[in-house]
Structures are given as C-alpha cells and as structure tokens.
N, C-alpha and C positions, 0 to 999 in steps of 0.2 A: 645795840646792847650786846656786849660780849656774852657768849654762852658760858656762864660760870657755874661749875658744878662743885660745890663745897659741901660734902656730906660728912657729918659727925654723928655717930651712933645710928646704925642702919634701922633699928626698930623705930626710932622717932620718925624717920623718913617714911617708913611703911605705914605708920599711923595716919599719915596724910590721906591715904586712900579712902578713909572713912570721913574726911572732912567735907563739909558742904560749901563748895565755892559758889560764886555768883553765876548766874546763867549768862553766858556770853551772848552778845547781840551783834551778829553780822548780817542784819536784815533777814533773819531766819523766817520771818513771816511773809517775805516777798514770794510771789509765785515764780517757780523755776520754769524756764523755757524747756520744751521738749525739742531736741535736735537730733538729726540723723548723721551729721558730719560736723567736723570741727572747723572753726575759724582760727587759723594759725598765722598770726601776723608775722612779718619779717623780724620784728624786734618788739620787745616789751621792757621798758626800763633798761636795766643793764643786761637783759637777756637778748641773745641773737639766735635766731632759728638756724639749726644746722642740718635738719632733715625733716621730711614730711612724707607720710605714707600715701600711696596713690588712691586709697579708698577713703581718705579723710578721717580715719579713725585714730590717728596718733601723729604727734610731731615732737621733735626733740630740740632742746635749747641748751646753750651754755653761756657762761659769763667769763669775764677776764680773770677770775680767781680759779677757774677750772671746775666750778660747780656745774652740776647737770640737772636739768629739769625736763620731765616728760609729761606731756598732756595727752590723755587718751580718753576714748569713749568706751564705757563699760556697760554692756547690757546685763540686766538682772536675770532674765530667763527664768522667772518664777522664784528665784532665790531672794532672801532678804539681803539688804545692803552689806551687812557684816560678813555674810558668807561670800558674797561676790567680791569683796575687797580683801578677803583673807589671803589669797595667793600673792597679791601685791605686797601686803605687809610682810609675808614670809620672805619674799625676794629682797625687800629692803633690809630686813634684819641681817641678811648675809653680808651686808656692806659694812657692818661694825664688828668689833672684836667678839669672838665667841663668848656667850654668857651675858652680853650687855642687855640690860632690861630685865634679867631674871631676878626673882625674889631672893632676898637675903635670908640666911638662917640665923641672923643675930637675935639675941634674946630681948626681953623687955628692958626698957631703960629710958632715961631722960637724955636729951641732947638738943642740938640745933641743926637745922638744915636750911641752906640758902640755895635756891635754884633759879637761875635766870636763863630761860630758853627763849627762842623767838616768839614774842607775844605772850609768853607765859612766865610769870614771876611768882615764886612761892618762898616765903620766909617763915620759919616756924621755930618755936622754942618749946621743948617738951612735947607731950603726946597730943594735946588738944588745944593748942593756941597757935593759930596760923594766920598770916596775912597773905591773901591769894589775889593775884591780878591776872585775868585772862582776857586778852583782847581789849584792854582798857577799862574793864569793869573790875572794881576792887571790893574785897570783903575783909574787914579787919576782925581779928579774934575769932576766926571760924572754929566751930566746935564739931565734934563727931556727930554725923548724921548720914543717912543713906539717901539713895535715889537722886543723886546730883546730875548724872549723865556725864560726869567727868571722872576718869580713873587715873590715879597717879601712883607710880612706883618709883621711888628714888633710892639710890644706893651710894656706895662709896665713890664710884667713879662714873656713874651714868644715871640718867633719868628717862622714864618712859611715860608719856601722857596720851590718853585717848579721850576724845570729846565727841559726844553724840548730841547735837543740838535738837531741840524740839522746834516745830514750825510746820509750814504747809508742805515743804519738800524735805528731801534728805540733805543733811549738812553734817558730815562727819570728818574728823581730822585725827591724825596720829603723828606723834613725833618722838624720836628716840635720839638722844645725844650722849656722847661719851667723851671723857677726857682723852682717850687714846684713839688714834685713827685706825680704821679698818684696813682690809687688804688692798683696797684701791685708794686709800688716803682720805676717805670721808670720815667726818666726825659728827655730823648732824644729818639725819635722814628723816623722811616723813612723807605723808600725803594729805591732801584735802580733797574731799569728794562732795559734789553738789549735783542735784537734779531732782526731777519730780519723783513722787513716791513709786511710780511704776517704772522709772528709769527711762532711757539709759542715763548713766551718771557720767558727768565730766569729772575726771580725776587727774589731779596734777601731783606729781611726785618730785621731791627735791632730794638731792644728794650734795651736801656741802662739805668742802675740805677746810672751811674756815669755821672758827667758833662763832663768828658774827654772821648770822643768817637772816637777820630781820629784813633787810632790803630784798634778799632773794625770795623770802616767803611773801613779801608784799607784791613783788612782780608776778610770782606764781598765782597768787589770788586774783590779780587783775586778769590773767588769762581765763580764769574761771568765770569772772563777771562778764567778760566779753562774750562768752559762749552761752551760759545758762542764767546769768543774772545772779541775784542774791546778794 
C-alpha cells in the first residue's frame, strides 16, 4: 500500500489524536523471550545483511530499493521503555525534513484526512468521525475518547504514529512519514521494539526511501519474531 498523505485542514487531523482506535493484536499476550545476543540471519525476505557487530548486539540490513534496517538489543538499565527508546526516536527524526511530525498551529475547523501508512490506515471526515485500521483491526466511526495507547499527529505533508500495546511484555512502535524526502533520501522512518518487561528489548528500525514500506516493515517484524517472539 502506497504511503499516501493527503491532509486537508490540519485541525481535523489533529483531532484524531483523541480518537479511540482498536487495540492492535500482534500476539501481545505471548511471552517474550529474554535474550543476550541477536540472531541475525543472512537474509530475511527482501532484506540482506550487510554487517553484524562482534558482540551480537546489532546488525544492519538493506534491500534493493536502498532502504536500511537495523536490528539492535537495547538494555533498559532501570529505565522505562519509552525513555530507553527516546534516543533512537530522536536519531530517526533527523532523517526526515525539519519539522516533520510537529504539531500544526491551525485553528478549529472541519475537513477530511486520509492517511495510508505501513499497516496503519486512517480516514476521517470532520472532528469526530474516523475509520481507523491498525495492523488489520478496524474501527468504524471512532469518536473522541482517551486512553487508547495510540497517538496520532497528522499534518499537511506528514504523519506521526506511536503505539504502545498492552500485554505480558513490551511491544511499542513508532512511525513517521513525509511527502518530502529527508537529507539522505528517506521518506518513511520508524521502529518497533519487543521484549520482556525487564528487558532487554529487541528493536528494529526502518529507513525507507520509498512511499511503499509495507513489505519492508513485514520483513523487519520477522527479525523481531525470530529473536524474541511475539
């Protein structure tokens, strides 16, 4: 699915941050394995391994389209998962144009927003009427409510989505997509992190130069499943 970012009236898009989407199900109730080194196969789907650290803590992959994927093991060291992943998110944001994902100053208003990101599809008309599909789970006519575990910020040229799933372990993901390429040609960036509550977390990051990153994200998720399950 091509990453289509058609944003009309920024305020209507921002109103989605209060919508209650469905709870995604990526086997979040499965027990996550505790590992101390990564299993980095030579290839996974369209991905080919290009490097691997000697300590087994990270490995890098690429595909024929020039996208980059990194699998790494992140210790929590007493931090919560959000704090431990914050440096990764900050580094990824630097790969898209300055200001991508930042909130708009647009005023109140009605409008339409259509967002098609890898595995995340949002279509809304007005402030409180949205069809949301995350990972195959759909919700029609979502209305404003809190506590969803999913945060969405959509703007004229980009969209940012954060997901924190409930379950036995940690399962968090983040994606930021832009109509315009960043300094190194990437248009979609993000991470997915899985692991037991005490860590360490297996974290896969993606940097895609193509609008169509669905297959890339599927291959990246398989690397996580190989290592910690879920």
